[in-house]
C-alpha positions as CSV (number, residue, x, y, z in Angstrom):
1,X,-18.1,28.6,12.8
2,X,-20.9,26.5,11.4
3,X,-22.6,23.7,13.2
4,X,-22.7,20.4,11.4
5,X,-26.2,19.8,12.8
6,X,-27.5,23.2,11.7
7,X,-26.0,22.9,8.2
8,X,-27.1,19.4,7.3
9,X,-30.5,18.9,9.0
10,X,-32.1,16.2,6.8
11,X,-28.8,14.4,6.4
12,X,-28.8,13.3,10.0
13,X,-29.5,9.7,9.0
14,X,-25.9,9.4,7.9
15,X,-24.6,9.9,11.4
16,X,-26.6,6.8,12.6
17,X,-25.5,4.7,9.7
18,X,-21.9,5.5,10.2
19,X,-22.2,4.9,13.9
20,X,-23.7,1.5,13.3
21,X,-20.9,0.8,10.8
22,X,-18.3,1.6,13.4
23,X,-20.0,-0.6,16.0
24,X,-20.1,-3.5,13.5
25,X,-16.3,-3.1,13.0
26,X,-15.7,-3.2,16.7
27,X,-17.9,-6.3,17.1
28,X,-15.7,-8.1,14.6
29,X,-12.6,-7.3,16.7
30,X,-14.3,-8.5,19.9
31,X,-15.2,-11.7,18.1
32,X,-11.5,-12.2,17.2
33,X,-10.4,-11.9,20.8
34,X,-12.9,-14.5,21.7
35,X,-11.8,-16.8,18.9
36,X,-8.2,-16.6,20.0
37,X,-9.2,-17.5,23.5
38,X,-11.4,-20.5,22.5
39,X,-10.3,-24.1,22.2
40,X,-9.9,-25.2,18.5
41,X,-12.8,-27.7,18.7
42,X,-15.2,-24.9,19.9
43,X,-14.3,-22.2,17.4
44,X,-16.9,-20.7,15.2
45,X,-16.8,-18.1,12.4
46,X,-20.5,-17.2,12.8
47,X,-19.9,-13.9,14.6
48,X,-17.5,-12.7,11.9
49,X,-19.9,-13.5,9.1
50,X,-22.7,-11.7,10.9
51,X,-20.5,-8.6,11.5
52,X,-19.3,-8.5,7.9
53,X,-22.9,-9.0,6.6
54,X,-24.1,-6.2,8.8
55,X,-21.3,-4.0,7.6
56,X,-21.9,-4.8,4.0
57,X,-25.6,-4.0,4.4
58,X,-24.8,-0.7,6.0
59,X,-22.3,0.2,3.3
60,X,-25.0,-0.6,0.6
61,X,-27.5,1.5,2.5
62,X,-25.1,4.4,2.8
63,X,-24.4,4.3,-1.0
64,X,-28.1,4.2,-1.7
65,X,-28.9,7.1,0.6
66,X,-26.1,9.1,-1.0
67,X,-28.1,8.7,-4.3
68,X,-31.4,9.5,-2.7
69,X,-30.5,12.3,-0.4
70,X,-30.1,15.9,-1.6
71,X,-28.7,17.3,1.7
72,X,-26.1,15.1,3.4
73,X,-24.7,15.2,6.9
74,X,-21.2,15.5,5.6
75,X,-19.6,16.0,2.3
76,X,-20.4,13.0,0.1
77,X,-16.8,12.1,-0.6
78,X,-16.1,12.0,3.2
79,X,-19.2,9.8,3.9
80,X,-18.0,7.4,1.1
81,X,-14.4,7.4,2.3
82,X,-15.4,6.7,5.9
83,X,-17.9,4.1,5.0
84,X,-15.3,2.3,2.8
85,X,-12.7,2.3,5.6
86,X,-15.1,1.0,8.1
87,X,-16.4,-1.7,5.8
88,X,-12.9,-3.1,5.2
89,X,-12.3,-3.7,8.9
90,X,-14.6,-6.7,9.6
91,X,-13.9,-7.9,6.1
92,X,-10.2,-8.2,6.9
93,X,-10.8,-9.5,10.4
94,X,-13.0,-12.3,9.0
95,X,-10.4,-13.2,6.5
96,X,-7.8,-13.4,9.3
97,X,-10.2,-15.6,11.5
98,X,-10.8,-18.0,8.6
99,X,-7.1,-18.5,7.8
100,X,-6.2,-18.7,11.5
101,X,-8.8,-21.3,12.1
102,X,-7.6,-23.4,9.2
103,X,-3.9,-23.2,10.1
104,X,-4.0,-22.9,13.9
105,X,-2.5,-26.4,14.4
106,X,0.6,-25.4,12.6
107,X,1.1,-22.1,14.4
108,X,2.1,-23.2,17.8
109,X,2.3,-20.5,20.6
110,X,2.5,-17.4,18.4
111,X,1.0,-14.5,20.4
112,X,-1.8,-13.0,18.3
113,X,-4.0,-12.1,21.3
114,X,-2.1,-9.0,22.3
115,X,-2.2,-7.8,18.7
116,X,-5.9,-8.5,18.5
117,X,-6.4,-6.4,21.6
118,X,-4.6,-3.5,20.0
119,X,-7.0,-3.8,17.1
120,X,-10.0,-3.8,19.4
121,X,-8.6,-0.7,21.1
122,X,-8.2,1.0,17.7
123,X,-11.9,0.2,16.8
124,X,-13.0,1.6,20.2
125,X,-11.3,4.9,19.4
126,X,-12.9,5.0,15.9
127,X,-16.3,4.3,17.4
128,X,-15.8,7.2,19.8
129,X,-14.7,9.5,16.9
130,X,-17.6,8.6,14.7
131,X,-20.1,8.9,17.5
132,X,-18.9,12.4,18.3
133,X,-19.4,13.7,14.8
134,X,-23.1,14.0,15.5
135,X,-22.3,16.4,18.3
136,X,-20.1,18.7,16.1
137,X,-16.8,17.4,17.6
138,X,-14.3,20.2,18.2
139,X,-10.8,20.3,16.9
140,X,-9.1,19.6,20.2
141,X,-11.2,16.5,21.0
142,X,-10.7,15.3,17.4
143,X,-7.0,15.8,17.6
144,X,-6.7,14.0,20.9
145,X,-8.6,11.0,19.7
146,X,-6.8,10.9,16.4
147,X,-3.4,11.2,18.2
148,X,-4.5,8.2,20.3
149,X,-5.4,6.3,17.2
150,X,-2.0,7.0,15.7
151,X,-0.3,5.9,18.9
152,X,-2.2,2.6,18.9
153,X,-1.2,2.1,15.3
154,X,2.5,2.8,16.1
155,X,2.4,0.3,19.0
156,X,0.6,-2.3,16.9
157,X,3.2,-1.9,14.1
158,X,6.0,-2.4,16.7
159,X,4.3,-5.6,18.0
160,X,3.8,-6.9,14.5
161,X,7.4,-6.1,13.7
162,X,8.4,-8.3,16.6
163,X,6.4,-11.1,15.1
164,X,8.2,-10.7,11.8
165,X,11.6,-10.6,13.6
166,X,10.9,-13.8,15.5
167,X,9.7,-15.5,12.3
168,X,12.8,-14.4,10.3
169,X,15.2,-15.5,13.1
170,X,13.6,-18.8,14.2
171,X,11.3,-20.2,11.5
172,X,12.6,-23.1,9.5
173,X,9.4,-24.4,8.0
174,X,8.7,-22.5,4.7
175,X,5.0,-23.2,4.7
176,X,4.6,-22.1,8.4
177,X,6.5,-19.0,7.6
178,X,4.2,-18.1,4.7
179,X,1.1,-18.7,6.9
180,X,2.5,-16.5,9.6
181,X,3.5,-13.7,7.1
182,X,0.0,-13.8,5.7
183,X,-1.6,-13.4,9.1
184,X,0.7,-10.7,10.2
185,X,-0.1,-8.7,7.1
186,X,-3.9,-9.1,7.6
187,X,-3.6,-7.7,11.2
188,X,-1.5,-4.8,9.9
189,X,-4.1,-4.0,7.2
190,X,-6.9,-4.0,9.7
191,X,-5.1,-1.5,11.9
192,X,-4.4,0.6,8.8
193,X,-8.1,0.8,8.0
194,X,-8.7,2.0,11.5
195,X,-6.1,4.7,10.9
196,X,-7.7,5.6,7.6
197,X,-11.1,6.0,9.3
198,X,-9.6,8.2,12.0
199,X,-8.0,10.4,9.5
200,X,-11.2,10.9,7.6
201,X,-13.1,11.9,10.8
202,X,-10.4,14.3,11.7
203,X,-10.4,15.9,8.3
204,X,-14.1,16.3,8.4
205,X,-13.8,18.2,11.8
206,X,-11.1,20.4,10.4
207,X,-13.1,21.3,7.4
208,X,-16.3,22.1,9.4
209,X,-14.8,24.0,12.3
């Protein structure tokens, strides 16, 4: 069995970049929970913009390092796939925050907070998985964390399905229904990107164990 650290030596920089990218994704989900708990007059999108800008800069740096670096910490395709999945999380979360802020007066008491907390939990797991790559994460640990990620996704899908059911059954305002549908889909996409990132990490471990 080969050690990732032994094989890739000079490519260690990618571990740090991917860890920072996972941290930026989680920061955006924390900002979302704060936004949902903040009075409308005091809401700000600044934290979302900062998280996305940081993620964008990290993604660009990773792409450049892939060009400049002969020996990479992981297979280039895996680095690119993981970077892409992580980059999309704060991008989607910021889009949700923007649209939620614009439409919040029409949304009433729809419970987005519990769904946002599920998203934050998913990002926490992804942050753990990416962080453990540097240590040559073993298959059992990888599988346990990836199973946890899949369970969070399944629960989040169930909660979002409840939102859809309530909207189908009770909503009579066509415009409000379209707004809600758009927001539900954005939350679902963010969770899906977390799942994608977890799958990439687990595949990396399987290939290098």
